[in-house]
C-alpha positions in Angstrom: 27.8 44.6 1.7 25.3 44.9 -1.2 21.4 44.6 -0.6 19.7 42.0 -3.0 17.0 43.3 -5.2 13.5 41.5 -4.8 13.2 40.7 -8.3 16.8 39.0 -8.2 16.0 37.0 -5.3 11.8 36.3 -6.9 14.1 34.9 -10.4 16.6 33.0 -8.1 13.4 31.5 -6.2 11.3 30.4 -9.5 14.7 28.8 -10.7 15.3 27.1 -8.3 12.0 25.4 -7.5 11.5 24.7 -11.3 14.9 23.0 -11.8 13.6 21.3 -8.2 10.2 20.1 -9.6 11.7 18.9 -13.3 14.4 16.7 -11.1 11.1 15.1 -9.3 9.2 14.6 -12.3 12.5 12.7 -13.9 13.3 10.8 -11.1 9.6 9.6 -11.3 9.8 9.0 -15.1 12.7 6.9 -14.8 11.1 4.6 -12.0 7.5 4.4 -13.3 8.7 0.7 -14.6 9.8 -0.3 -11.1 6.6 0.7 -9.8 4.8 -1.1 -12.4 6.5 -4.0 -11.3 6.0 -3.3 -7.3 1.7 -2.7 -8.0 1.6 -5.6 -10.7 -0.1 -8.2 -7.6 -1.4 -5.6 -5.5 -5.3 -5.5 -7.0 -5.0 -9.9 -6.8 -7.4 -11.7 -4.7 -5.7 -12.6 -1.3 -7.0 -16.3 -0.8 -8.8 -17.1 2.5 -7.2 -18.0 5.5 -6.1 -21.1 6.3 -7.0 -21.8 9.7 -11.1 -20.6 9.2 -13.4 -22.6 7.2 -16.2 -20.7 5.2 -19.3 -19.6 7.0 -22.2 -21.4 5.6 -25.8 -20.4 6.6 -25.6 -22.8 9.5 -22.8 -21.5 10.3 -19.2 -22.6 10.9 -18.6 -26.3 10.0 -16.4 -27.5 12.8 -15.9 -25.0 14.4 -17.0 -26.0 18.4 -17.1 -21.7 19.6 -19.7 -21.2 22.3 -20.8 -17.8 20.7 -21.3 -18.6 17.8 -23.5 -22.0 19.1 -25.1 -19.6 21.5 -26.2 -17.6 19.3 -27.4 -20.1 16.8 -30.9 -19.6 19.3 -34.2 -18.7 18.5 -35.0 -16.9 21.4 -33.0 -14.5 24.2 -34.2 -16.7 26.5 -32.3 -20.1 24.9 -29.8 -17.8 23.9 -27.4 -18.7 27.1 -26.5 -14.7 27.8 -24.4 -13.3 30.9 -26.2 -12.3 33.5 -27.5 -8.4 33.0 -26.5 -7.9 36.4 -23.8 -5.5 37.3 -20.9 -6.1 39.3 -21.6 -4.5 43.1 -18.5 -1.9 43.9 -17.8 -0.7 46.8 -17.2 2.4 47.5 -15.1 4.1 50.1 
């Protein structure tokens, strides 16, 4: 059984790497038009969701959400915030 020289192995690996790179670029070049077709609509703006109305300065029109109504309050005492007491836990 003979021993392969390092120079021969290095040249073979470089040739293999070069062939693989060339194959990859040729596949990418061949698929470039299909990529353009796939990504043509990628940067178009989407529509607003149909369930939610736009938010105006006065809030959402037709939206009876309790947290949003509570946030309309001008003072914290009228904001209908939850109580600040912590729930009690039982210790064992």
